[in-house]
Biotite code that builds the C-alpha atoms (Angstrom):
import biotite.structure as struc

atoms = struc.array([
    struc.Atom([-0.244, 0.068, 0.025], chain_id="A", res_id=1, res_name="MET", atom_name="CA", element="C"),
    struc.Atom([1.120, 3.294, -0.939], chain_id="A", res_id=2, res_name="ARG", atom_name="CA", element="C"),
    struc.Atom([-0.043, 6.607, 0.911], chain_id="A", res_id=3, res_name="VAL", atom_name="CA", element="C"),
    struc.Atom([-0.170, 9.669, -0.811], chain_id="A", res_id=4, res_name="VAL", atom_name="CA", element="C"),
    struc.Atom([-0.145, 13.203, 0.758], chain_id="A", res_id=5, res_name="ASP", atom_name="CA", element="C"),
    struc.Atom([-2.476, 15.652, -1.177], chain_id="A", res_id=6, res_name="ILE", atom_name="CA", element="C"),
    struc.Atom([-3.593, 18.521, 0.902], chain_id="A", res_id=7, res_name="HIS", atom_name="CA", element="C"),
    struc.Atom([-5.818, 20.065, -1.625], chain_id="A", res_id=8, res_name="GLU", atom_name="CA", element="C"),
    struc.Atom([-9.064, 22.111, -1.024], chain_id="A", res_id=9, res_name="PRO", atom_name="CA", element="C"),
    struc.Atom([-12.395, 20.494, -1.445], chain_id="A", res_id=10, res_name="ILE", atom_name="CA", element="C"),
    struc.Atom([-16.261, 21.519, -1.248], chain_id="A", res_id=11, res_name="GLU", atom_name="CA", element="C"),
    struc.Atom([-17.907, 19.126, 1.698], chain_id="A", res_id=12, res_name="VAL", atom_name="CA", element="C"),
    struc.Atom([-21.260, 18.136, 2.763], chain_id="A", res_id=13, res_name="ILE", atom_name="CA", element="C"),
    struc.Atom([-21.272, 17.496, 6.045], chain_id="A", res_id=14, res_name="THR", atom_name="CA", element="C"),
    struc.Atom([-23.506, 16.310, 8.787], chain_id="A", res_id=15, res_name="HIS", atom_name="CA", element="C"),
    struc.Atom([-23.266, 18.446, 11.889], chain_id="A", res_id=16, res_name="PHE", atom_name="CA", element="C"),
    struc.Atom([-25.051, 16.662, 14.865], chain_id="A", res_id=17, res_name="GLY", atom_name="CA", element="C"),
    struc.Atom([-25.555, 17.435, 18.518], chain_id="A", res_id=18, res_name="LYS", atom_name="CA", element="C"),
    struc.Atom([-22.264, 16.308, 19.529], chain_id="A", res_id=19, res_name="ASN", atom_name="CA", element="C"),
    struc.Atom([-20.793, 15.124, 15.987], chain_id="A", res_id=20, res_name="SER", atom_name="CA", element="C"),
    struc.Atom([-19.321, 15.944, 12.861], chain_id="A", res_id=21, res_name="VAL", atom_name="CA", element="C"),
    struc.Atom([-19.860, 13.702, 9.617], chain_id="A", res_id=22, res_name="ARG", atom_name="CA", element="C"),
    struc.Atom([-18.629, 14.342, 6.229], chain_id="A", res_id=23, res_name="PRO", atom_name="CA", element="C"),
    struc.Atom([-20.983, 12.847, 3.833], chain_id="A", res_id=24, res_name="LEU", atom_name="CA", element="C"),
    struc.Atom([-19.836, 13.560, 0.412], chain_id="A", res_id=25, res_name="ARG", atom_name="CA", element="C"),
    struc.Atom([-17.298, 15.749, -1.389], chain_id="A", res_id=26, res_name="PHE", atom_name="CA", element="C"),
    struc.Atom([-16.029, 17.500, -4.564], chain_id="A", res_id=27, res_name="LYS", atom_name="CA", element="C"),
    struc.Atom([-12.535, 17.180, -5.475], chain_id="A", res_id=28, res_name="TRP", atom_name="CA", element="C"),
    struc.Atom([-11.343, 17.884, -8.857], chain_id="A", res_id=29, res_name="ASN", atom_name="CA", element="C"),
    struc.Atom([-14.579, 18.252, -10.535], chain_id="A", res_id=30, res_name="GLU", atom_name="CA", element="C"),
    struc.Atom([-15.878, 14.929, -9.284], chain_id="A", res_id=31, res_name="ARG", atom_name="CA", element="C"),
    struc.Atom([-18.235, 13.883, -6.584], chain_id="A", res_id=32, res_name="VAL", atom_name="CA", element="C"),
    struc.Atom([-17.197, 11.318, -3.917], chain_id="A", res_id=33, res_name="TYR", atom_name="CA", element="C"),
    struc.Atom([-19.353, 9.700, -1.402], chain_id="A", res_id=34, res_name="LYS", atom_name="CA", element="C"),
    struc.Atom([-18.321, 8.444, 2.149], chain_id="A", res_id=35, res_name="VAL", atom_name="CA", element="C"),
    struc.Atom([-19.611, 4.948, 2.683], chain_id="A", res_id=36, res_name="ARG", atom_name="CA", element="C"),
    struc.Atom([-17.926, 4.440, 5.888], chain_id="A", res_id=37, res_name="GLN", atom_name="CA", element="C"),
    struc.Atom([-16.291, 6.469, 8.729], chain_id="A", res_id=38, res_name="TRP", atom_name="CA", element="C"),
    struc.Atom([-13.110, 4.377, 10.139], chain_id="A", res_id=39, res_name="ASN", atom_name="CA", element="C"),
    struc.Atom([-11.571, 6.998, 12.648], chain_id="A", res_id=40, res_name="SER", atom_name="CA", element="C"),
    struc.Atom([-11.622, 10.315, 13.939], chain_id="A", res_id=41, res_name="PHE", atom_name="CA", element="C"),
    struc.Atom([-8.974, 12.300, 15.534], chain_id="A", res_id=42, res_name="TRP", atom_name="CA", element="C"),
    struc.Atom([-8.174, 16.100, 16.597], chain_id="A", res_id=43, res_name="VAL", atom_name="CA", element="C"),
    struc.Atom([-4.855, 17.927, 16.271], chain_id="A", res_id=44, res_name="ARG", atom_name="CA", element="C"),
    struc.Atom([-4.249, 21.428, 18.297], chain_id="A", res_id=45, res_name="LYS", atom_name="CA", element="C"),
    struc.Atom([-2.070, 23.787, 16.867], chain_id="A", res_id=46, res_name="LYS", atom_name="CA", element="C"),
    struc.Atom([-2.167, 26.798, 19.413], chain_id="A", res_id=47, res_name="GLY", atom_name="CA", element="C"),
    struc.Atom([-5.982, 27.992, 19.593], chain_id="A", res_id=48, res_name="TYR", atom_name="CA", element="C"),
    struc.Atom([-6.563, 26.106, 15.992], chain_id="A", res_id=49, res_name="ASP", atom_name="CA", element="C"),
    struc.Atom([-8.279, 22.596, 15.855], chain_id="A", res_id=50, res_name="ARG", atom_name="CA", element="C"),
    struc.Atom([-7.599, 20.688, 12.721], chain_id="A", res_id=51, res_name="HIS", atom_name="CA", element="C"),
    struc.Atom([-10.239, 17.588, 12.491], chain_id="A", res_id=52, res_name="TYR", atom_name="CA", element="C"),
    struc.Atom([-9.181, 14.422, 10.472], chain_id="A", res_id=53, res_name="HIS", atom_name="CA", element="C"),
    struc.Atom([-11.329, 11.439, 9.328], chain_id="A", res_id=54, res_name="PHE", atom_name="CA", element="C"),
    struc.Atom([-10.437, 8.273, 7.852], chain_id="A", res_id=55, res_name="ALA", atom_name="CA", element="C"),
    struc.Atom([-13.157, 7.256, 5.333], chain_id="A", res_id=56, res_name="VAL", atom_name="CA", element="C"),
    struc.Atom([-13.847, 4.775, 2.764], chain_id="A", res_id=57, res_name="LYS", atom_name="CA", element="C"),
    struc.Atom([-15.709, 5.756, -0.581], chain_id="A", res_id=58, res_name="LEU", atom_name="CA", element="C"),
    struc.Atom([-18.148, 4.473, -2.623], chain_id="A", res_id=59, res_name="ASP", atom_name="CA", element="C"),
    struc.Atom([-15.494, 3.298, -4.879], chain_id="A", res_id=60, res_name="ASN", atom_name="CA", element="C"),
    struc.Atom([-13.448, 1.576, -2.261], chain_id="A", res_id=61, res_name="ALA", atom_name="CA", element="C"),
    struc.Atom([-10.719, 4.069, -2.004], chain_id="A", res_id=62, res_name="ASP", atom_name="CA", element="C"),
    struc.Atom([-9.685, 5.067, 1.505], chain_id="A", res_id=63, res_name="ARG", atom_name="CA", element="C"),
    struc.Atom([-8.694, 8.611, 1.945], chain_id="A", res_id=64, res_name="VAL", atom_name="CA", element="C"),
    struc.Atom([-8.353, 11.131, 5.008], chain_id="A", res_id=65, res_name="VAL", atom_name="CA", element="C"),
    struc.Atom([-10.094, 14.366, 5.097], chain_id="A", res_id=66, res_name="LEU", atom_name="CA", element="C"),
    struc.Atom([-9.569, 17.492, 7.360], chain_id="A", res_id=67, res_name="SER", atom_name="CA", element="C"),
    struc.Atom([-11.349, 20.204, 8.522], chain_id="A", res_id=68, res_name="PHE", atom_name="CA", element="C"),
    struc.Atom([-9.584, 23.703, 9.983], chain_id="A", res_id=69, res_name="ASP", atom_name="CA", element="C"),
    struc.Atom([-11.944, 25.330, 12.225], chain_id="A", res_id=70, res_name="ASP", atom_name="CA", element="C"),
    struc.Atom([-10.065, 28.566, 12.515], chain_id="A", res_id=71, res_name="SER", atom_name="CA", element="C"),
    struc.Atom([-10.455, 28.897, 8.593], chain_id="A", res_id=72, res_name="THR", atom_name="CA", element="C"),
    struc.Atom([-13.387, 26.625, 8.252], chain_id="A", res_id=73, res_name="LEU", atom_name="CA", element="C"),
    struc.Atom([-11.847, 25.167, 5.291], chain_id="A", res_id=74, res_name="GLN", atom_name="CA", element="C"),
    struc.Atom([-11.803, 21.165, 4.334], chain_id="A", res_id=75, res_name="TRP", atom_name="CA", element="C"),
    struc.Atom([-9.072, 19.456, 2.334], chain_id="A", res_id=76, res_name="GLN", atom_name="CA", element="C"),
    struc.Atom([-8.366, 15.922, 1.186], chain_id="A", res_id=77, res_name="ILE", atom_name="CA", element="C"),
    struc.Atom([-5.164, 15.224, 3.149], chain_id="A", res_id=78, res_name="ALA", atom_name="CA", element="C"),
    struc.Atom([-4.275, 11.799, 2.128], chain_id="A", res_id=79, res_name="ARG", atom_name="CA", element="C"),
    struc.Atom([-4.950, 9.047, 0.041], chain_id="A", res_id=80, res_name="ILE", atom_name="CA", element="C"),
    struc.Atom([-4.224, 5.028, 0.184], chain_id="A", res_id=81, res_name="TYR", atom_name="CA", element="C"),
    struc.Atom([-3.373, 3.206, -2.739], chain_id="A", res_id=82, res_name="LEU", atom_name="CA", element="C"),
    struc.Atom([-3.260, -0.387, -3.179], chain_id="A", res_id=83, res_name="ASP", atom_name="CA", element="C"),
    struc.Atom([-0.545, -1.470, -5.296], chain_id="A", res_id=84, res_name="GLU", atom_name="CA", element="C"),
])
């Protein structure tokens, strides 16, 4: 398996619940991807800022890490895992 760091901006449709945040689908390079499974979630603090990370599996079976920066309110695709 090869890991590729991407760190490119994306547009995300997200469900914000009472105590949860879940990305549902996102648009990257003019293509829409649907999240099929949420595998893990973690938060990294940088000073006062927090970066929320979501390891997810997509409809096409790809696995990616999405991140949300609460200081800029920006999403990005951080990493993709490629089976080789």
